N, CA and C of each residue as an Amber inpcrd file, in Angstrom:
protein
   615
 -27.2750000 -19.8500000-123.0370000 -28.5520000 -19.4950000-123.5870000
 -29.1120000 -19.6470000-121.7700000 -30.3500000 -17.9980000-121.9520000
 -30.8640000 -17.3080000-120.5400000 -32.2290000 -18.2570000-120.6300000
 -32.6120000 -19.3890000-119.7940000 -34.3890000 -19.6460000-119.6160000
 -34.2040000 -18.9660000-118.4490000 -35.8050000 -18.1950000-118.8830000
 -36.6480000 -17.4720000-118.0460000 -38.1490000 -18.4470000-118.0400000
 -37.9100000 -19.0190000-116.7470000 -39.2520000 -19.7390000-116.3200000
 -40.2830000 -19.0030000-116.5110000 -40.5500000 -17.7270000-115.5830000
 -40.6700000 -16.9700000-115.4560000 -41.8300000 -16.5900000-116.9490000
 -40.8380000 -16.2920000-117.3400000 -41.3730000 -15.4500000-119.2650000
 -41.8800000 -16.4370000-119.5820000 -41.3480000 -17.7220000-119.7430000
 -42.5590000 -19.0910000-120.2710000 -43.9610000 -19.2150000-119.5550000
 -43.7490000 -19.0940000-118.8520000 -45.2270000 -19.4910000-117.7840000
 -45.9640000 -18.0000000-118.5280000 -45.9200000 -16.8660000-118.2280000
 -46.4020000 -16.1790000-118.4240000 -46.6930000 -15.6890000-120.3220000
 -46.2220000 -16.0840000-120.7700000 -46.0230000 -16.6800000-122.2250000
 -47.1080000 -17.6400000-122.3080000 -46.9680000 -18.7360000-122.1330000
 -48.3340000 -19.6340000-121.6950000 -49.6660000 -19.4910000-121.4150000
 -49.9740000 -18.5840000-120.7810000 -50.6940000 -18.1550000-119.8230000
 -51.3340000 -16.9330000-121.2070000 -50.6010000 -16.0660000-121.2770000
 -51.3950000 -14.9160000-122.4990000 -51.4180000 -16.0690000-123.8460000
 -50.8770000 -16.6820000-124.0760000 -51.4610000 -17.9000000-124.9790000
 -52.2510000 -18.1140000-125.3950000 -52.7960000 -19.1720000-124.1870000
 -53.8750000 -19.7530000-123.7580000 -55.6610000 -18.9410000-123.6680000
 -55.0730000 -17.7710000-123.1840000 -56.0740000 -16.8880000-123.2440000
 -56.0250000 -15.6210000-124.2990000 -55.4150000 -15.5410000-125.3230000
 -55.7290000 -15.3350000-126.5040000 -55.7880000 -16.4580000-127.8710000
 -56.1090000 -17.4410000-127.4720000 -56.4420000 -18.8850000-127.9790000
 -58.1550000 -18.8290000-127.7710000 -58.5470000 -18.5640000-127.0460000
 -59.7480000 -19.0710000-126.6260000 -60.8260000 -18.5460000-127.5410000
 -60.2390000 -16.9370000-127.3290000 -61.2110000 -15.5670000-128.2410000
 -61.1570000 -16.4480000-129.8680000 -59.5980000 -16.9150000-130.2030000
 -59.7080000 -17.0980000-131.7800000 -60.3430000 -18.8370000-132.1560000
 -60.2450000 -19.4710000-131.2510000 -60.7320000 -20.6030000-131.1470000
 -62.7700000 -20.2460000-131.7970000 -63.0830000 -19.5580000-130.9220000
 -64.3710000 -19.6480000-130.4440000 -65.2330000 -18.6800000-131.7990000
 -63.7830000 -18.0110000-132.2430000 -64.0830000 -17.2670000-133.2240000
 -64.4870000 -17.9620000-134.3280000 -64.1470000 -19.4700000-134.5990000
 -63.8470000 -20.4850000-135.9240000 -65.6580000 -20.6910000-135.6550000
 -65.9000000 -21.1770000-134.7180000 -67.1780000 -21.6880000-134.1420000
 -68.1010000 -21.0990000-134.2460000 -68.2280000 -19.6110000-134.0650000
 -69.1980000 -18.6040000-134.2350000 -69.0370000 -18.4090000-135.3520000
 -68.4980000 -18.4310000-136.3900000 -68.4210000 -18.1500000-137.7850000
 -69.0700000 -19.4910000-138.4660000 -68.7660000 -20.1360000-137.8950000
 -69.1750000 -22.0770000-138.6670000 -70.5530000 -21.7200000-138.4390000
 -71.2870000 -21.2620000-137.0330000 -72.4680000 -21.5030000-136.5020000
 -73.5990000 -20.6990000-137.3680000 -73.0310000 -19.3050000-137.5460000
 -73.5940000 -18.5010000-138.0820000 -73.9820000 -18.8240000-139.8420000
 -72.7160000 -19.3790000-140.1180000 -73.1980000 -19.9100000-141.6990000
 -73.7960000 -21.1430000-141.9140000 -74.4990000 -21.6340000-140.6840000
 -75.1170000 -22.5690000-140.9940000 -74.9040000 -24.2940000-140.7000000
 -73.2390000 -24.2370000-140.2880000 -72.9500000 -25.2540000-139.2780000
 -72.6700000 -25.5260000-137.7890000 -73.7120000 -26.6980000-137.4450000
 -74.2060000 -26.6630000-135.7480000 -72.9650000 -27.4600000-135.1000000
 -72.5440000 -27.8770000-136.1130000 -71.1110000 -29.3330000-135.4110000
 -70.7430000 -28.1750000-133.9240000 -69.5080000 -26.9600000-134.4090000
 -69.1310000 -27.0470000-133.1340000 -70.2720000 -26.4770000-131.8600000
 -71.2910000 -25.6890000-132.4010000 -72.2470000 -26.2400000-130.8560000
 -72.0740000 -27.4210000-130.2370000 -72.8520000 -28.2590000-131.2940000
 -72.8990000 -29.6070000-130.6060000 -71.5360000 -30.0360000-130.4180000
 -70.6840000 -29.5500000-130.5220000 -69.2060000 -30.4600000-129.8580000
 -68.8910000 -29.3930000-128.4110000 -69.9190000 -28.6220000-127.9520000
 -69.1670000 -27.6010000-126.8390000 -68.4990000 -26.9800000-127.3890000
 -68.1900000 -26.0270000-128.7780000 -66.8860000 -25.5640000-128.4110000
 -67.0450000 -24.2540000-129.0810000 -68.9000000 -23.4030000-128.9370000
 -69.3360000 -22.1570000-128.6930000 -69.3320000 -21.8300000-127.6000000
 -68.4500000 -21.9990000-127.2190000 -68.3190000 -20.7790000-125.8710000
 -66.4650000 -20.1960000-125.6200000 -66.4320000 -19.3210000-124.6290000
 -65.4230000 -19.0500000-124.2390000 -64.3520000 -19.5700000-122.9760000
 -65.4480000 -20.6200000-122.6200000 -64.8760000 -21.5890000-121.5300000
 -62.9320000 -22.2920000-122.2820000 -62.3610000 -21.6730000-121.3740000
 -60.9070000 -21.5140000-122.0090000 -60.5720000 -23.6550000-121.9540000
 -61.2080000 -24.3290000-121.4590000 -61.2470000 -25.4740000-121.2560000
 -61.3660000 -26.1080000-122.4460000 -62.4260000 -25.8200000-123.3330000
 -63.3400000 -26.5980000-124.4670000 -62.4250000 -26.4350000-125.4990000
 -61.2060000 -25.3560000-124.7780000 -60.3450000 -25.0340000-126.7110000
 -58.4620000 -25.5750000-126.3700000 -58.4740000 -26.1810000-125.4000000
 -57.1060000 -26.2420000-124.9990000 -57.0850000 -27.6470000-125.9570000
 -55.5760000 -27.7410000-126.5580000 -54.7220000 -28.5290000-126.8930000
 -53.5050000 -28.9410000-126.1120000 -53.2650000 -29.7100000-125.0260000
 -52.5010000 -29.9260000-124.0580000 -51.1030000 -29.5170000-125.1320000
 -51.1030000 -30.4920000-126.3380000 -49.9310000 -30.4220000-126.9130000
 -49.3210000 -28.9340000-127.2070000 -50.3200000 -28.5520000-128.3740000
 -49.8590000 -27.4660000-128.9160000 -50.6890000 -25.8780000-127.7880000
 -51.1990000 -25.7280000-127.1210000 -51.6670000 -24.5820000-126.3030000
 -50.2020000 -24.6440000-124.8130000 -50.1270000 -25.3090000-124.4140000
 -49.0350000 -25.8840000-123.5400000 -47.9760000 -25.8910000-123.7250000
 -48.0400000 -27.2190000-123.6380000 -46.3720000 -28.0880000-123.7380000
 -45.3340000 -27.2780000-124.7620000 -45.8700000 -27.0820000-125.9120000
 -44.7110000 -26.6050000-127.0190000 -45.0690000 -25.3430000-126.8840000
 -45.4260000 -24.0870000-126.9150000 -45.3610000 -23.0090000-126.5610000
 -44.2560000 -22.8290000-125.1880000 -44.4430000 -23.7650000-124.3540000
 -43.9100000 -23.6770000-123.3040000 -42.2870000 -23.8030000-123.1000000
 -42.1850000 -25.0760000-124.3540000 -40.8220000 -25.5450000-124.4100000
 -40.0970000 -24.5280000-125.3430000 -40.5700000 -23.8690000-126.4500000
 -40.3910000 -22.9090000-127.2760000 -39.6170000 -21.7480000-126.8690000
 -40.7290000 -20.9150000-126.1350000 -40.5380000 -20.1540000-125.2540000
 -39.2480000 -20.0140000-124.2930000 -38.9860000 -20.9450000-123.8890000
 -38.1580000 -21.5570000-122.6680000 -36.8760000 -21.4790000-123.7950000
 -36.9830000 -22.1840000-124.7770000 -34.8830000 -22.4530000-125.4780000
 -35.0620000 -21.4370000-126.6610000 -36.2560000 -20.5060000-126.8810000
 -36.0590000 -19.3280000-127.7170000 -35.8590000 -20.0120000-129.5090000
 -37.1320000 -20.7860000-129.3420000 -37.1580000 -21.3900000-130.6330000
 -38.2120000 -21.2210000-131.5000000 -38.5880000 -19.7170000-131.7780000
 -39.3930000 -19.1510000-131.9230000 -40.8670000 -19.1210000-130.9780000
 -41.4640000 -19.4000000-131.5750000 -43.1170000 -19.6100000-130.2880000
 -44.0130000 -20.2470000-131.3560000 -43.9590000 -21.6810000-130.8740000
 -45.3740000 -22.2340000-131.2990000 -46.0590000 -23.0620000-130.9840000
 -47.1320000 -23.1300000-131.3360000 -48.4920000 -23.4130000-130.5960000
 -49.5870000 -22.8800000-131.4530000 -50.5170000 -24.0600000-131.0170000
 -52.4790000 -23.8970000-131.4120000 -53.4460000 -24.0970000-130.4590000
 -54.4690000 -23.8580000-130.7190000 -55.3760000 -24.5480000-130.0650000
 -55.9640000 -25.4880000-130.7450000 -57.1810000 -26.0950000-129.9350000
 -58.1690000 -27.5150000-130.5750000 -58.5770000 -27.1530000-131.6760000
 -58.4660000 -27.6000000-132.8810000 -59.2620000 -27.6080000-134.2390000
 -60.9370000 -27.5620000-133.9300000 -61.6270000 -26.5760000-134.2460000
 -62.7700000 -26.4580000-134.5320000 -63.3940000 -27.4650000-135.5020000
 -64.2670000 -28.4750000-135.5740000 -64.7700000 -29.1380000-136.4190000
 -65.8570000 -28.9450000-137.3230000 -65.9770000 -28.4260000-138.4810000
 -66.4500000 -28.0850000-139.4490000 -66.6000000 -28.7440000-140.4560000
 -68.3100000 -28.5720000-140.7000000 -68.6740000 -29.8680000-142.0800000
 -69.4160000 -28.6120000-143.0300000 -68.2350000 -29.2120000-144.4200000
 -68.1260000 -28.0850000-145.2410000 -69.6090000 -28.3100000-146.2520000
 -69.8780000 -28.8430000-145.9450000 -71.9210000 -29.4340000-146.8110000
 -72.3800000 -28.6750000-146.1000000 -72.6350000 -28.6090000-145.0470000
 -73.4040000 -27.4060000-144.0760000 -73.3820000 -25.9690000-144.2230000
 -71.8630000 -25.6100000-144.6080000 -71.3120000 -24.2810000-144.4810000
 -72.4070000 -23.1830000-145.8990000 -73.1770000 -22.1690000-145.8540000
 -73.2710000 -21.6070000-146.3990000 -72.2040000 -20.9250000-147.5490000
 -72.5250000 -21.3980000-148.9440000 -71.2310000 -20.7760000-149.5010000
 -69.6880000 -22.0000000-149.7630000 -70.2110000 -23.0320000-149.0580000
 -69.5080000 -23.9930000-149.0700000 -68.0840000 -24.1900000-148.7060000
 -66.9720000 -24.1370000-150.1260000 -65.8280000 -23.7610000-149.4640000
 -65.0850000 -22.3300000-149.2980000 -66.0880000 -21.0580000-150.0570000
 -65.7210000 -20.3380000-149.6510000 -66.6600000 -20.1680000-148.0750000
 -67.0330000 -20.7100000-147.6450000 -67.1620000 -20.2830000-146.1390000
 -66.6330000 -21.1570000-145.3040000 -65.8310000 -21.9760000-145.7950000
 -64.5540000 -22.5060000-144.9590000 -63.6600000 -21.7410000-144.9990000
 -63.4540000 -20.8890000-146.3050000 -62.3780000 -20.0120000-146.1150000
 -62.6240000 -18.9780000-144.8150000 -64.1260000 -18.4510000-144.8710000
 -64.5580000 -17.3200000-144.2220000 -63.8850000 -17.8710000-142.5520000
 -64.3770000 -19.2790000-142.2790000 -64.4170000 -20.0100000-141.0620000
 -63.0330000 -19.9170000-140.4490000 -62.0710000 -20.3370000-141.3820000
 -60.9220000 -20.5740000-141.4950000 -59.8880000 -19.2950000-141.1210000
 -60.4780000 -18.0230000-141.5270000 -59.7950000 -16.3760000-141.2470000
 -60.4870000 -15.8740000-140.0260000 -61.4340000 -16.7040000-139.4090000
 -62.2400000 -15.8650000-138.0460000 -61.3120000 -15.7750000-137.2750000
 -60.7200000 -16.8670000-137.0020000 -59.4400000 -17.0370000-136.0040000
 -58.5440000 -15.7520000-135.6350000 -58.1850000 -15.5670000-137.1700000
 -56.9340000 -15.0310000-137.3060000 -57.0620000 -13.1780000-137.0030000
 -58.5100000 -13.6200000-137.9520000 -59.4460000 -11.8880000-137.6140000
 -59.6270000 -11.4940000-135.8730000 -59.7230000 -12.2910000-135.1900000
 -60.2360000 -12.0890000-134.4190000 -59.4460000 -11.6870000-132.8270000
 -57.9690000 -12.6980000-133.4380000 -56.5490000 -11.7060000-133.1060000
 -55.9590000 -10.4650000-133.4380000 -56.6120000 -10.0550000-134.4100000
 -55.9450000  -9.1140000-135.2830000 -56.8540000  -8.0570000-134.3300000
 -57.7960000  -7.9920000-134.2850000 -58.7330000  -7.0160000-132.9800000
 -58.5010000  -7.1300000-131.7860000 -57.8780000  -8.1430000-131.2660000
 -57.4790000  -8.2120000-129.8780000 -56.2120000  -7.7120000-129.9350000
 -55.3790000  -7.7920000-130.7930000 -54.0110000  -6.9210000-131.0580000
 -54.5280000  -5.4130000-130.7570000 -55.2540000  -5.0780000-131.6350000
 -55.7390000  -3.9320000-131.6910000 -55.7930000  -3.3380000-130.0860000
 -56.7750000  -4.0180000-129.3070000 -57.4800000  -3.7890000-127.8970000
 -56.7880000  -3.6050000-126.5930000 -55.5140000  -4.8980000-126.6500000
 -54.2020000  -4.3970000-126.1200000 -53.9400000  -3.5230000-126.2180000
 -53.6370000  -2.6360000-127.6180000 -52.4230000  -2.2560000-128.0080000
 -53.1890000  -0.3640000-127.5870000 -54.6470000  -0.4690000-127.5320000
 -54.9090000   0.4120000-127.4670000 -55.0640000   0.6710000-125.2930000
 -55.2460000  -0.4280000-124.7270000 -54.8830000  -0.3630000-123.1970000
 -53.4480000  -0.0750000-122.8280000 -52.2080000  -0.7410000-123.7050000
 -51.3150000  -0.6310000-123.4250000 -51.0790000   0.7530000-123.8180000
 -51.5960000   1.4550000-124.7400000 -51.2270000   3.4190000-124.8490000
 -52.2220000   4.1150000-123.8370000 -53.3440000   3.9010000-123.4770000
 -53.6660000   4.2230000-122.2150000 -53.2120000   3.8970000-120.4840000
 -52.6020000   2.5740000-120.5600000 -51.4120000   2.6750000-119.5610000
 -50.3740000   3.5380000-119.7420000 -49.8310000   3.2620000-120.4240000
 -48.4690000   4.2630000-120.7750000 -48.5920000   5.7590000-120.2020000
 -49.8220000   6.0100000-120.7680000 -50.0440000   7.8650000-120.8470000
 -50.3580000   7.7640000-119.4020000 -50.1460000   6.8970000-118.2480000
 -50.7410000   6.8740000-116.6490000 -49.4650000   6.5210000-116.4870000
 -48.3430000   6.0330000-117.0420000 -47.3140000   5.4880000-116.0760000
 -47.6690000   4.2820000-115.5700000 -48.3090000   3.3310000-116.1550000
 -49.2240000   2.5620000-115.6440000 -48.2180000   1.2340000-115.7170000
 -47.5790000   0.3640000-114.2870000 -46.9000000  -0.6070000-114.8110000
 -47.4010000  -1.7860000-115.5530000 -48.8130000  -1.8810000-115.7120000
 -49.3920000  -2.8060000-116.4290000 -49.0040000  -2.9980000-118.2920000
 -48.6730000  -1.4820000-118.4080000 -48.6560000  -1.2510000-119.9570000
 -47.5940000  -2.2320000-120.5870000 -46.7040000  -2.7900000-119.9210000
 -45.8830000  -3.3240000-120.9240000 -46.5540000  -4.3490000-121.1170000
 -47.1160000  -4.9260000-120.1230000 -48.0100000  -6.6440000-120.0410000
 -49.0390000  -6.4380000-121.3610000 -49.9120000  -5.2610000-121.5480000
 -51.0300000  -5.0250000-122.4740000 -50.0410000  -4.8000000-123.5660000
 -48.9510000  -4.5900000-123.6000000 -47.8950000  -4.7190000-125.0920000
 -47.4930000  -5.9310000-125.3350000 -47.1660000  -6.6330000-124.6880000
 -46.7910000  -7.6240000-125.4900000 -47.9990000  -8.6000000-125.2950000
 -49.1720000  -8.1350000-124.9400000 -50.0770000  -9.4500000-125.1350000
 -51.0840000  -8.9550000-126.9730000 -50.1220000  -7.7350000-126.9460000
 -50.6510000  -7.3080000-128.4890000 -49.8560000  -7.8440000-129.3680000
 -48.5140000  -7.8510000-129.0380000 -47.4470000  -8.4780000-130.0890000
 -47.9630000  -9.8090000-130.1540000 -48.0940000 -10.7480000-128.8000000
 -48.5690000 -12.2650000-129.0110000 -49.5560000 -12.7530000-129.6780000
 -50.6720000 -11.5160000-129.7850000 -52.4620000 -11.2750000-130.5740000
 -51.3730000 -11.6620000-131.7980000 -51.1440000 -10.3170000-132.5500000
 -50.2900000 -10.6170000-133.7900000 -50.0970000 -11.6200000-133.8620000
 -48.8450000 -12.2270000-133.9320000 -48.3920000 -13.0640000-133.5400000
 -49.1960000 -14.6230000-134.2960000 -49.8240000 -14.5710000-133.2090000
 -50.7370000 -15.8440000-133.1450000 -51.7480000 -15.5600000-134.7810000
 -51.8440000 -14.6280000-135.1400000 -52.1720000 -13.8000000-136.2000000
 -52.0890000 -14.6150000-137.4620000 -50.8880000 -14.4080000-137.4000000
 -49.8410000 -14.5460000-138.4690000 -49.2220000 -16.0590000-138.8430000
 -48.9870000 -16.6530000-137.2130000 -48.3210000 -17.6920000-137.3760000
 -49.9970000 -18.8060000-137.6810000 -50.9730000 -18.5880000-137.8080000
 -51.9230000 -19.5290000-137.7530000 -52.4810000 -19.5810000-139.7660000
 -52.0100000 -18.5970000-140.2780000 -52.5720000 -18.4670000-141.7700000
 -51.2680000 -19.3570000-142.5100000 -49.9750000 -19.7280000-141.6200000
 -49.2040000 -20.7470000-142.4130000 -49.6980000 -21.6470000-142.6940000
 -49.7430000 -21.9670000-144.0350000 -50.9170000 -23.4930000-144.6830000
 -50.1230000 -24.5350000-144.4470000 -49.8540000 -25.0930000-143.2870000
 -49.7080000 -26.3380000-142.4260000 -50.8210000 -27.0950000-142.1490000
 -51.4430000 -28.1260000-141.9760000 -51.9320000 -28.4220000-140.8390000
 -51.5830000 -28.5250000-139.3600000 -52.0640000 -28.4740000-138.4440000
 -53.5170000 -28.5040000-138.2490000 -54.1140000 -26.3100000-138.6860000
 -52.8780000 -25.7270000-138.4070000 -53.2810000 -24.5280000-138.8400000
 -54.4240000 -24.1500000-139.7050000 -55.0260000 -22.6100000-139.3090000
 -56.0350000 -22.2060000-140.1050000 -55.2460000 -22.2780000-141.7410000
 -54.6110000 -21.8180000-141.6330000 -54.0190000 -21.5590000-143.0830000
 -53.9300000 -22.6240000-144.3180000 -54.2220000 -23.8510000-143.5410000
 -54.3200000 -25.0260000-144.4230000 -55.9330000 -25.1010000-144.8630000
 -56.4010000 -24.5830000-144.1130000 -58.0630000 -24.7150000-144.7900000
 -58.4240000 -23.9300000-145.7880000 -57.3300000 -23.2230000-145.5380000
 -57.1880000 -22.1630000-147.2550000 -56.9360000 -23.1150000-148.0980000
 -56.2040000 -23.7740000-148.0870000 -55.7880000 -24.8150000-149.2040000
 -56.8750000 -25.3490000-149.5810000 -57.2020000 -26.0500000-148.4630000
 -58.6040000 -26.8260000-148.7640000 -59.5440000 -26.1350000-149.4860000
 -60.4480000 -24.9790000-149.5120000 -61.1240000 -24.0560000-149.8190000
 -60.6990000 -23.1660000-151.2820000 -59.0500000 -23.4920000-151.6030000
 -58.9020000 -23.4780000-152.6200000 -58.5160000 -24.6760000-153.6910000
 -59.5550000 -25.6420000-153.1310000 -59.4710000 -27.2640000-153.8790000
 -58.1470000 -27.7460000-153.7160000 -57.3440000 -27.7240000-153.1550000
 -55.8940000 -28.5540000-152.8980000 -56.4960000 -30.5950000-152.9690000
 -55.6660000 -30.7370000-153.4020000 -56.8720000 -32.1780000-153.5480000
 -56.3730000 -33.2350000-152.5520000 -57.2680000 -33.4620000-151.7380000
 -57.3680000 -34.3510000-150.7640000 -56.3020000 -35.0460000-150.2690000
 -55.6860000 -35.7460000-151.6940000 -54.7220000 -36.4690000-150.7120000
 -53.6690000 -35.7510000-150.1500000 -53.1010000 -35.0340000-151.3480000
 -52.1890000 -33.8370000-150.8220000 -52.2010000 -33.1290000-149.1240000
 -53.5100000 -32.9640000-149.2600000 -54.1830000 -32.3120000-148.1130000
 -53.8440000 -33.3180000-146.4450000 -53.9100000 -34.7040000-147.0360000
 -54.0490000 -35.8460000-146.2260000 -52.4520000 -36.1410000-146.1980000
 -51.6240000 -36.0580000-146.6410000 -50.0540000 -36.1470000-146.2140000
 -49.1090000 -35.0130000-145.8810000 -50.0630000 -33.8780000-145.6610000
 -49.6320000 -32.6940000-145.1280000 -50.1990000 -33.3540000-143.8020000
 -51.0940000 -33.2360000-143.7080000 -51.5960000 -33.3030000-142.1950000
 -50.6720000 -34.5210000-141.6240000 -50.3520000 -35.6200000-141.9960000
 -49.4340000 -36.5140000-141.9310000 -48.7190000 -36.0870000-141.1350000
 -47.6240000 -34.9520000-141.6010000 -46.1990000 -34.8660000-141.2230000
 -46.1150000 -32.9990000-140.9140000 -47.6460000 -32.0090000-140.5590000
 -47.7220000 -31.4700000-140.2880000 -46.4890000 -30.8100000-139.5130000
 -47.2030000 -31.4330000-137.6900000 -46.2250000 -30.6540000-136.6060000
 -44.6670000 -31.3000000-136.8360000 -44.2080000 -31.8500000-137.5770000
 -42.4870000 -32.0260000-138.0310000 -42.2320000 -31.1270000-139.5620000
 -43.2610000 -30.6440000-140.0810000 -42.8430000 -29.6800000-140.8510000
 -42.6970000 -28.7750000-140.6850000 -43.2590000 -28.1100000-139.5220000
 -43.6360000 -26.5250000-138.4210000 -42.6560000 -26.5360000-137.0030000
 -41.6710000 -27.8400000-136.9980000 -40.4730000 -27.7800000-136.1180000
 -39.4160000 -27.7070000-136.9650000 -39.3130000 -28.2300000-138.2160000
 -38.3960000 -28.4040000-138.9030000 -38.1010000 -26.4680000-139.4130000
 -39.3920000 -26.7940000-139.5980000 -39.1670000 -25.2450000-140.2350000
 -39.0670000 -23.7630000-139.3430000 -39.2270000 -23.8070000-137.7960000
 -39.0580000 -23.0340000-137.4450000 -37.5930000 -23.3240000-136.4080000
 -37.0580000 -24.4550000-136.5020000 -35.7720000 -24.9030000-136.1290000
 -34.9340000 -24.5860000-137.3020000 -34.8100000 -24.9090000-138.3140000
 -34.0510000 -25.0660000-139.5140000 -34.0490000 -23.5190000-140.4310000
 -34.9850000 -22.6110000-139.9340000 -34.5770000 -21.1820000-140.7710000
 -35.1010000 -20.0940000-139.6350000 -35.5150000 -18.8220000-140.1260000
 -35.6380000 -17.9860000-139.5650000 -36.9100000 -17.4020000-139.6350000
 -37.9010000 -18.7230000-139.4100000 -39.1790000 -18.1870000-139.3630000
 -39.8990000 -17.5180000-138.3290000 -39.5340000 -18.1160000-137.5820000
 -39.4920000 -17.8460000-135.7220000 -39.7360000 -16.1350000-135.4440000
 -38.2540000 -15.9630000-136.2780000 -37.8400000 -14.6120000-136.0830000
 -38.6760000 -13.9250000-136.7010000 -38.9610000 -14.1840000-138.0370000
 -39.3050000 -13.4710000-139.2120000 -41.1880000 -13.2040000-138.4460000
 -41.6180000 -14.1070000-138.0900000 -42.8640000 -13.6300000-137.3420000
 -42.6480000 -12.8940000-136.5180000 -41.5700000 -12.5610000-135.2230000
 -41.5920000 -11.9910000-134.3560000 -41.4800000 -10.7790000-134.5140000
 -40.6990000 -10.3780000-135.4490000 -40.6760000  -8.8380000-135.9930000
 -41.5480000  -8.6860000-136.6930000 -42.4800000  -8.8980000-137.7010000
 -43.4370000  -8.2970000-138.0280000 -44.6080000  -8.6660000-137.5230000
 -44.7590000  -9.2410000-136.3300000 -45.5580000  -8.6100000-135.1300000
 -45.4860000  -7.6630000-134.4470000 -44.0010000  -7.5800000-134.2210000
 -43.3480000  -6.0570000-133.7880000 -44.2890000  -5.1080000-134.6390000
 -43.5130000  -5.5310000-136.1010000 -43.9110000  -4.2360000-136.6670000
 -45.8910000  -3.4790000-136.5630000 -46.3590000  -5.1390000-136.3670000
 -47.6920000  -4.6390000-136.7080000 -48.5030000  -4.1460000-135.0740000
 -47.2050000  -4.0900000-134.2990000 -48.2300000  -3.6890000-132.8100000
 -47.7170000  -2.0870000-133.0340000 -46.4700000  -2.0950000-133.1520000
 -46.1920000  -0.6100000-133.7690000 -46.9220000   0.4970000-134.1890000
 -47.2180000  -0.3310000-135.5190000 -48.3190000   0.3310000-135.9200000
 -49.5820000   0.5530000-135.4610000 -49.9370000  -0.4340000-134.7260000
 -51.3550000   0.2420000-133.9360000 -50.6560000   1.5280000-133.3650000
 -49.7700000   0.9570000-132.3440000 -49.2350000   1.9560000-131.2600000
 -49.1780000   3.5530000-131.9890000 -48.9290000   3.4570000-133.0460000
 -48.5100000   4.8590000-133.8070000 -49.9380000   5.6460000-134.1440000
 -50.6230000   5.0360000-134.4180000 -52.2780000   5.5420000-134.3720000
 -52.5240000   6.4200000-133.2820000 -51.8290000   6.1990000-132.0770000
 -52.4100000   6.5860000-131.1640000 -51.6340000   7.8600000-130.5330000
 -50.1900000   7.7990000-131.4760000 -49.5360000   9.1540000-130.9140000
 -48.2770000   8.4280000-130.6630000
């Protein structure tokens, strides 16, 4: 087993950078839909420290990156009050999707940068490409319907009974670890992320 500490640190740094606009997008969407809870809790900001979950944003990404167990991580969840959101549960779904959507947009931006830098034979093209793939991965990973990921909010929006959601939340971390450790989920997400980024690059020849 090859352990590359340098690559793991780069992955964690990039992940934190990409997680910040992801969580900000949740806060922005909730605020636009009438819920000022994120603003009151200091989440309507691009300050990375406001969105870090030290377990999900730093420790787990570092460990899973080091040992090749896929890439597991998340930011500090943004609190929302469904009763204040326009559209109520539909509004919650929109807030949940705002984070992954922001990462798809970032994947496009980094993909464009990678293409432009590659044309100029710039050494940073590889870093931009890696950021694009990781951003796409973050978008896909967060759609997994397990708390604390965004996909679990979609379950709530679909009216999943509260007691079932609460049970999922109790064991969410364990379920994710088991899913990545006992299946090819991490590899599948990585391959799909590369496919998505390749499609972006293909748009620019």
